[in-house]
Structure formats: C-alpha cells, structure tokens
C-alpha positions as CSV (number, residue, x, y, z in Angstrom):
1,M,125.1,92.8,101.0
2,P,122.7,94.0,98.3
3,K,122.5,91.6,94.9
4,G,125.3,93.2,92.7
5,E,127.2,94.9,94.9
6,K,131.0,93.8,95.3
7,K,132.6,94.0,98.8
8,N,134.4,96.7,100.5
9,G,133.5,99.2,97.6
10,G,131.9,102.7,96.9
11,G,134.0,105.6,98.1
12,A,133.5,106.0,101.7
13,A,132.8,102.7,102.5
14,A,129.3,101.5,105.0
15,T,131.4,99.9,107.9
16,G,130.0,98.3,111.2
17,L,130.5,100.1,114.6
18,S,132.0,98.1,117.4
19,G,129.1,99.1,119.6
20,P,126.4,101.3,121.0
21,Q,129.1,104.3,122.0
22,A,131.0,104.1,118.5
23,F,127.6,104.3,116.7
24,N,126.4,107.3,118.9
25,Q,129.9,109.0,118.6
26,A,129.4,108.4,114.7
27,V,126.3,110.2,114.5
28,W,126.6,113.1,117.0
29,Q,129.6,114.1,114.7
30,I,127.3,114.2,112.2
31,C,125.1,116.6,114.0
32,D,128.2,118.8,114.8
33,V,128.6,119.0,110.7
34,L,125.1,120.2,110.6
35,R,125.5,122.7,113.4
36,R,128.3,124.2,111.2
37,S,125.7,124.4,108.2
38,N,123.4,126.6,109.2
39,C,121.4,124.1,111.4
40,G,122.2,125.4,114.5
41,S,119.7,124.0,117.1
42,A,118.5,120.9,117.7
43,L,115.0,122.0,116.3
44,Q,116.6,122.2,112.9
45,Y,119.5,119.8,113.0
46,V,117.2,116.9,114.0
47,P,114.6,117.3,111.6
48,E,117.3,117.7,108.9
49,L,119.1,114.7,110.2
50,T,115.8,112.5,110.4
51,W,114.9,112.7,106.1
52,I,118.7,112.1,105.5
53,L,118.9,109.1,108.1
54,F,115.5,107.8,106.8
55,L,116.4,107.6,103.5
56,R,119.6,105.5,104.3
57,V,118.1,103.2,106.4
58,L,115.4,102.7,103.4
59,D,118.2,102.0,100.9
60,E,119.7,99.0,103.0
61,Q,116.3,97.7,104.0
62,E,115.4,97.6,100.1
63,A,118.3,95.7,99.4
64,I,117.6,93.4,102.1
65,D,114.0,92.8,100.9
66,R,114.5,92.5,97.3
67,E,117.0,89.8,98.1
68,E,114.7,88.2,100.1
69,A,111.7,88.1,97.3
70,E,114.4,87.3,94.4
71,A,115.7,84.0,96.9
72,L,112.1,83.1,97.2
73,G,111.4,83.4,93.2
74,L,108.8,86.5,93.5
75,T,109.2,89.8,91.9
76,Y,110.2,92.8,93.7
77,A,108.6,96.2,93.6
78,P,110.8,99.0,95.3
79,A,109.5,102.1,97.1
80,L,111.9,104.2,95.4
81,T,113.3,103.6,91.9
82,A,116.6,105.3,90.1
83,P,117.8,108.1,90.2
84,Y,115.6,109.0,93.6
85,R,117.4,105.8,95.6
86,W,120.4,106.8,98.2
87,Q,122.4,104.4,96.2
88,D,122.0,106.8,93.3
89,W,122.4,110.6,94.4
90,A,123.9,110.3,97.8
91,A,126.3,107.5,98.2
92,P,129.9,108.3,97.3
93,W,131.3,106.9,94.0
94,S,134.6,105.6,93.5
95,D,136.7,104.9,90.0
96,K,138.3,101.7,91.6
97,P,138.2,98.5,89.7
98,D,136.3,96.6,92.5
99,A,134.0,99.7,93.2
100,S,130.3,98.9,94.5
101,T,127.0,98.9,91.9
102,T,124.0,99.4,92.2
103,T,121.4,97.1,92.1
104,D,120.6,97.8,88.3
105,G,124.3,97.5,87.6
106,R,125.1,101.3,87.3
107,P,128.3,102.5,89.6
108,I,127.4,103.1,92.7
109,G,126.6,107.1,93.4
110,W,126.3,107.5,89.7
111,K,124.0,110.4,89.9
112,R,125.9,112.3,92.7
113,R,129.2,112.0,90.8
114,E,127.3,113.6,87.5
115,L,125.7,116.2,89.8
116,Q,129.0,117.2,91.2
117,E,131.0,117.4,87.9
118,G,128.4,119.4,86.6
119,K,128.1,123.1,86.8
120,R,128.3,125.0,90.4
121,G,124.6,124.5,92.0
122,E,123.1,121.0,90.1
123,Y,123.5,119.0,93.0
124,F,121.4,121.3,95.6
125,A,118.9,121.8,92.6
126,F,118.6,118.3,91.9
127,V,117.9,117.6,95.5
128,N,115.6,120.8,96.0
129,R,113.6,120.4,92.6
130,E,113.2,116.9,91.8
131,L,114.2,114.8,94.6
132,L,112.2,116.3,97.5
133,P,109.3,117.0,95.0
134,H,108.9,113.5,94.2
135,L,109.5,112.1,98.1
136,R,106.4,114.3,99.1
137,G,104.3,113.5,95.9
138,L,104.5,109.4,96.3
139,R,101.1,109.6,98.2
140,D,99.2,110.9,95.4
141,Q,100.8,108.3,93.0
142,P,98.1,106.1,91.4
143,G,98.3,102.8,93.4
144,A,100.7,104.0,96.4
145,T,101.7,101.6,99.0
146,P,101.7,101.9,102.6
147,K,105.3,102.4,102.4
148,Q,105.3,105.0,99.8
149,K,102.5,107.0,101.8
150,V,104.6,107.0,105.0
151,M,107.7,108.0,103.2
152,S,105.8,110.6,101.8
153,E,104.6,111.7,105.2
154,I,108.1,111.8,106.6
155,M,109.3,114.3,103.6
156,S,106.2,116.3,104.0
157,A,107.8,119.3,106.0
158,I,111.0,119.0,104.1
159,E,110.3,121.9,101.0
160,R,114.5,122.3,100.8
161,V,118.0,121.2,102.3
162,R,118.7,123.8,105.5
163,I,122.7,123.0,104.9
164,D,124.3,125.8,103.8
165,T,126.6,124.3,101.2
166,E,126.9,121.5,98.5
167,S,130.5,120.9,100.2
168,N,128.9,120.7,103.4
169,F,125.9,118.7,102.4
170,A,128.3,116.2,100.8
171,D,130.1,115.7,103.9
172,V,126.8,114.9,105.9
173,L,126.0,112.4,103.1
174,D,129.4,110.4,103.5
175,R,129.4,110.2,107.1
176,V,125.9,108.9,107.2
177,H,126.5,106.7,104.2
178,A,129.7,105.2,106.5
179,L,127.4,103.9,109.1
180,R,126.1,100.3,108.4
181,F,122.5,100.3,109.9
182,A,122.0,96.1,108.7
183,G,118.3,97.0,108.0
184,T,117.1,93.6,109.6
185,D,120.0,93.2,112.3
186,T,117.9,93.8,115.8
187,Q,121.3,95.0,117.3
188,H,121.6,97.7,114.8
189,Q,118.3,98.4,114.8
190,F,118.4,98.8,118.8
191,M,121.1,100.9,118.5
192,L,119.9,103.3,116.0
193,S,116.7,103.5,117.9
194,Q,118.4,104.6,121.2
195,V,120.8,107.6,119.3
196,Y,117.9,108.8,117.8
197,E,115.8,109.2,121.0
198,G,119.0,110.9,122.0
199,L,118.3,113.4,119.3
200,L,114.6,113.8,120.0
201,L,116.0,114.6,124.0
202,K,117.9,117.6,122.4
203,M,114.9,118.9,121.1
204,G,113.0,118.4,124.6
205,E,115.7,120.2,126.6
206,K,114.8,123.0,128.8
207,N,114.4,126.1,127.2
208,S,113.5,124.4,123.9
209,D,110.6,125.0,122.4
210,G,110.6,121.3,121.3
211,G,109.9,120.3,125.1
212,Q,106.1,120.0,123.9
213,F,106.7,117.1,122.1
214,Y,108.9,115.2,124.0
215,T,108.0,113.2,127.7
216,P,110.7,111.6,129.3
217,R,111.0,108.4,128.8
218,E,111.6,107.1,132.2
219,L,108.2,108.2,132.5
220,I,106.7,106.5,129.7
221,R,108.5,103.2,130.2
222,A,106.9,103.3,133.7
223,M,103.7,104.0,132.4
224,I,104.0,101.1,130.0
225,R,105.3,98.7,132.0
226,T,102.0,99.5,134.7
227,V,99.6,99.5,131.7
228,N,101.1,96.3,130.1
229,P,100.4,96.6,126.5
230,R,100.2,93.2,124.9
231,I,100.4,91.7,121.4
232,G,97.6,91.3,119.6
233,Q,96.2,94.5,121.1
234,T,95.7,97.9,119.4
235,V,97.6,100.8,121.0
236,C,96.7,104.4,120.2
237,D,98.2,107.8,121.3
238,P,95.6,110.6,120.4
239,C,98.3,113.6,120.5
240,C,101.5,111.5,119.9
241,G,104.3,114.2,119.5
242,T,107.5,112.4,118.1
243,G,105.8,109.2,119.0
244,G,107.5,108.3,122.2
245,F,104.5,106.1,123.9
246,L,104.2,104.4,120.6
247,A,108.0,103.6,120.0
248,E,108.1,102.0,123.8
249,S,105.3,100.0,123.6
250,A,106.4,98.5,120.9
251,E,109.8,97.5,122.8
252,H,108.0,96.4,125.6
253,M,106.0,94.2,123.6
254,R,108.7,92.6,121.7
255,A,110.8,92.2,125.0
256,R,107.6,90.7,127.2
257,G,106.0,88.4,123.8
258,G,107.8,85.3,124.1
259,E,109.2,84.0,120.7
260,L,108.2,85.9,118.4
261,T,106.5,84.4,115.3
262,T,106.5,85.5,111.4
263,D,102.3,86.3,112.2
264,T,102.8,88.2,115.6
265,L,105.6,90.2,114.1
266,D,103.5,91.4,111.4
267,T,100.9,92.2,113.5
268,L,103.6,94.4,115.3
269,K,104.7,96.1,112.4
270,H,101.7,96.6,110.4
271,R,98.3,96.6,112.6
272,T,99.2,97.8,116.3
273,F,100.1,101.1,116.7
274,Y,97.8,104.4,116.1
275,G,98.3,107.9,116.9
276,R,97.5,111.4,116.1
277,E,99.3,114.7,115.7
278,K,98.7,118.4,114.4
279,D,102.0,120.0,114.9
280,N,103.9,119.9,111.3
281,L,107.5,119.2,112.6
282,A,106.6,116.6,115.0
283,Y,104.5,114.4,112.7
284,P,107.2,113.4,110.2
285,I,109.4,112.7,113.1
286,A,107.2,110.6,114.5
287,L,106.6,108.9,111.5
288,A,110.5,108.2,111.2
289,N,110.9,107.2,115.1
290,L,108.3,104.6,114.8
291,M,109.8,103.3,111.3
292,L,113.4,103.6,113.0
293,H,111.9,101.3,116.0
294,G,110.6,98.3,113.3
295,I,107.2,99.7,112.9
296,D,106.8,99.4,109.3
297,E,103.3,101.1,109.0
298,P,102.6,103.7,111.7
299,H,99.1,104.7,111.4
300,L,99.4,108.4,112.5
301,W,96.3,111.0,111.3
302,H,97.8,114.5,111.0
303,G,95.7,117.1,112.2
304,N,93.7,118.6,115.0
305,T,92.6,115.6,117.0
306,L,89.8,117.5,118.8
307,S,88.8,119.7,116.4
308,K,88.7,116.8,113.5
309,Q,90.4,119.5,111.1
310,T,92.6,117.3,108.6
311,V,95.9,118.0,107.3
312,Y,96.4,114.3,105.9
313,G,94.2,111.3,107.0
314,G,95.8,108.4,104.0
315,L,97.8,106.6,106.9
316,W,94.6,106.1,109.2
317,E,92.7,104.2,106.5
318,G,91.2,101.3,108.4
319,A,91.7,102.1,111.6
320,P,89.2,100.8,114.6
321,E,87.2,103.4,116.5
322,R,88.5,102.3,119.7
323,F,91.5,100.7,120.8
324,Q,92.7,98.3,123.6
325,V,95.6,100.0,125.1
326,V,95.5,104.3,125.2
327,L,98.7,105.8,126.2
328,T,99.1,109.4,126.1
329,N,100.4,113.0,127.4
330,P,98.1,115.8,126.3
331,P,99.2,119.2,126.1
332,F,98.5,121.2,129.4
333,G,97.5,125.0,129.6
334,G,95.8,124.8,125.9
335,K,92.8,126.8,125.0
336,E,90.7,125.6,122.6
337,G,87.6,127.3,120.3
338,K,84.2,126.1,120.0
339,E,84.6,123.8,116.7
340,A,86.8,121.8,118.9
341,Q,84.2,121.6,121.8
342,G,81.3,120.3,120.0
343,P,81.7,117.0,119.8
344,F,81.9,116.6,123.7
345,P,79.6,116.4,126.5
346,F,81.4,118.8,129.2
347,K,82.1,121.9,127.3
348,T,85.4,123.8,128.1
349,R,88.2,125.4,126.4
350,A,91.1,123.4,128.6
351,T,92.6,121.2,126.1
352,Q,93.4,118.3,128.4
353,V,90.2,118.3,130.0
354,L,88.7,117.7,126.1
355,F,91.2,115.2,125.8
356,V,90.2,113.0,128.6
357,Q,87.0,113.0,127.1
358,Y,88.2,112.1,124.3
359,V,89.9,109.4,125.2
360,M,86.7,107.9,126.7
361,Q,85.3,107.9,123.7
362,I,88.2,105.8,121.8
363,L,88.8,103.3,124.7
364,E,87.2,99.8,124.5
365,P,85.0,98.4,127.0
366,G,87.4,96.9,129.4
367,G,90.3,98.8,127.7
368,R,93.5,100.4,129.8
369,C,94.5,103.8,129.6
370,G,97.7,105.8,130.8
371,I,97.5,109.4,130.9
372,V,99.6,112.2,131.8
373,L,97.0,115.0,133.5
374,D,97.8,117.6,136.0
375,E,96.3,117.9,139.4
376,G,93.8,120.5,138.2
377,L,91.7,117.8,136.6
378,L,91.2,116.0,140.0
379,Y,90.6,119.1,142.5
380,R,89.6,122.1,140.5
381,T,85.8,122.4,141.9
382,N,84.9,125.8,140.6
383,E,84.4,124.5,136.9
384,E,81.7,122.3,135.7
385,A,83.7,120.6,133.0
386,F,86.9,119.5,135.5
387,V,84.3,118.3,137.7
388,K,82.0,116.3,135.6
389,T,85.0,114.9,133.3
390,S,86.8,113.9,136.6
391,A,83.8,111.7,137.9
392,S,83.2,110.6,134.4
393,S,86.1,109.3,134.1
394,W,86.3,107.1,137.1
395,T,82.2,106.0,136.9
396,S,81.4,106.0,133.3
397,T,81.0,103.1,131.3
398,T,79.2,104.7,128.5
399,Y,82.9,105.4,127.0
400,G,84.3,102.4,127.7
401,A,86.5,103.7,130.4
402,S,88.0,101.6,133.3
C-alpha cells in the first residue's frame, strides 16, 4: 500500500480479484462500457483501454518503487508528478473521514473532484488539452528517463479521449481503478498480461484489419520452444506488431531460467528485448504489452525497418547491431519501393524476401532464428531474388545465418 494511503479509502476501492476468471470478467465489463461509448470495434476500444490500463498500473508501480526507495533511505524521483498522476485526476474521491490520501498528502482524486465540480466539459478539457499533451511530451523534456520515454511513446497516438461522454469516461475510470494490479505481484501481473492477450486477439480476429498485427500465440510459443532463447541473450523482432514474440519470449525465459537473481531480472527487464514496428496503431500497443509482461525497458524503434525511415528512435539508443535470437513473422504480399531495396544484395519488391535478407544482416554468427514464411520463398524459381535469398539463408555465413 502506498505510503500515506489509509486502508479501505477512496471511492470505488481497489479490490483484489479472486482469480483469473473474475479478473477477466471485470476487464471485459469495462470493454462493454467502451463499446457503448463510441468505441464500437476492437480496433477502437483496445487502444483506448491500453493507455488507461497503463496509467493505472504505472500509478501502483510508482507507489511501490517509492516505498522501496524510502525503505533504503534513497531519494525517489517519480516519472509523473501532480496533477498528472492517476491518483490525482482519475481515481474516485471520497468525503469519508478515513479516505485515502495521495503520496503528497492530498485526498485521492482531488483533481478529479475539482474538475467534475466545475463547468461542464472541464474534465475532458483537462485530459485532452493538458494531461495527454504532457504525457506525449515527456520524451522531449531535458533529462527524460528511459521510463518517461516509453510512457511518451505509449501515449504518442492518443490525441484525445475517444469515449463519448464524461459520465461514461468516469465509469471506465472507476472500473479500472477498482482492479487491484499489485504491481510486482507475479500472479496479478500474469493475469493482467493474459487478459491483455485476449484483447489483442480481438484485434486480430477474422475480418478485422488488426489481423496484420497478431500472430496466433500457440504458433509463437511453439517457435519459441524450438529456438529456446535463454537469459543473457538478446532477442529481436524486426516487425514486432503488438509485441507477441517478445512478450512470450520473456515468459519462456522466466519459466526456464531457474532461480532468478537480481542481476538476471535486471537483464530481462532492461537489456534483452528489441523490436521495430512502423504502424502507428501497433507500436504504442506493443510497448504497453511488453511493460504489462514485466519488461520495464522495451527497446522498440518506430519506423520502416526496410527503408530505415525513422518516426522515433529514442528507445533504440544503445541497441546492438546484431542479435543472438531473432523471432519474427514478416508481412506477406507487401510491395516495397526502391528506397527499401537499396541496402540489400538481392533486389525485389517482395516485403518478406527483403525481411529475410534483413534478418541475415542482424543475426549474430551462430545465432538462432525462428521466422514465419510463405512457401513462395522456398519454391518460387521464376524470380532471381527469391532463389538467391533462399539459397543464401541456408548456406551463407556472411550474414551470421545458421
């Protein structure tokens, strides 16, 4: 419990849920509210719920980190300060004498109360014109921390609240606040990550444009078991979508890493997972997905991997040139322009063929790769780039392929 917070305080109290089924049901009830509130499809309500869930989890994690720092006699510098913390503007407030207080002694939800008791529209005005711009701009602040840069990128595509009314918005906030994520609790983190995978699946269901971002998790897990990434090895997905290969690799490495020490956990959280993604919808969702899977510093690059056109590369700083493990499902059927073909020896417009050549360039000698490919790469003999790329991937050591 955060320092300064009294037990059982604050409006819709944060409650523990009895198990995965109850947790899952609570999250899907929130989705029901979103669907009636101008977020009718998964491609609309998943991004909206993503940033709200993320800020709620962040608030709990920041409170735990503060307690740990103070217990060690250290100064704690939070990623967010008032009035931009969840506990200020989103948490429900209460007039009860024993109501909870924020970490700086003010009543939980003080900013929310101030806004809701003001003129109609003030709540949305604050969120749309102050909160969201502040969060998006964190990466550009002098001395921005890695966590602040990740937060800024998660919020990068959120220009305004999509929910239609302040009443429905408050309902969503109350329901999300009532979830108890227990930041570092492994069981709760696992439940949240599994529920989030269900949300991403909705984006990838048949007849949904989100299918391009979602690889079936059983296929991902089978590939990861075969490639078997181990703690201490770097893992990269050069077209990561919503981050499925990286998130599942983290689960695999934790489960098979034996007794995890402080050093191995630090390696997993900060120096293991790297990815690239050009889609503006998938990129922030991938960042949130990885953080909900316990990866505190996901090194994701936003831009076109093949042409190297960069939207934002701040999280990629310090990344190695080559990786010990590559796991990926490149897009099929895409057509690239000349600018994307330039860096590769075998010229073609076929996206998947260029990605195979790219993987050979970034894979360390002796590294291991799991990649989903169509049969055309192996059996199309009427196009030189297909034939030479396929042959090179099996026989060449120039690019570290094995």
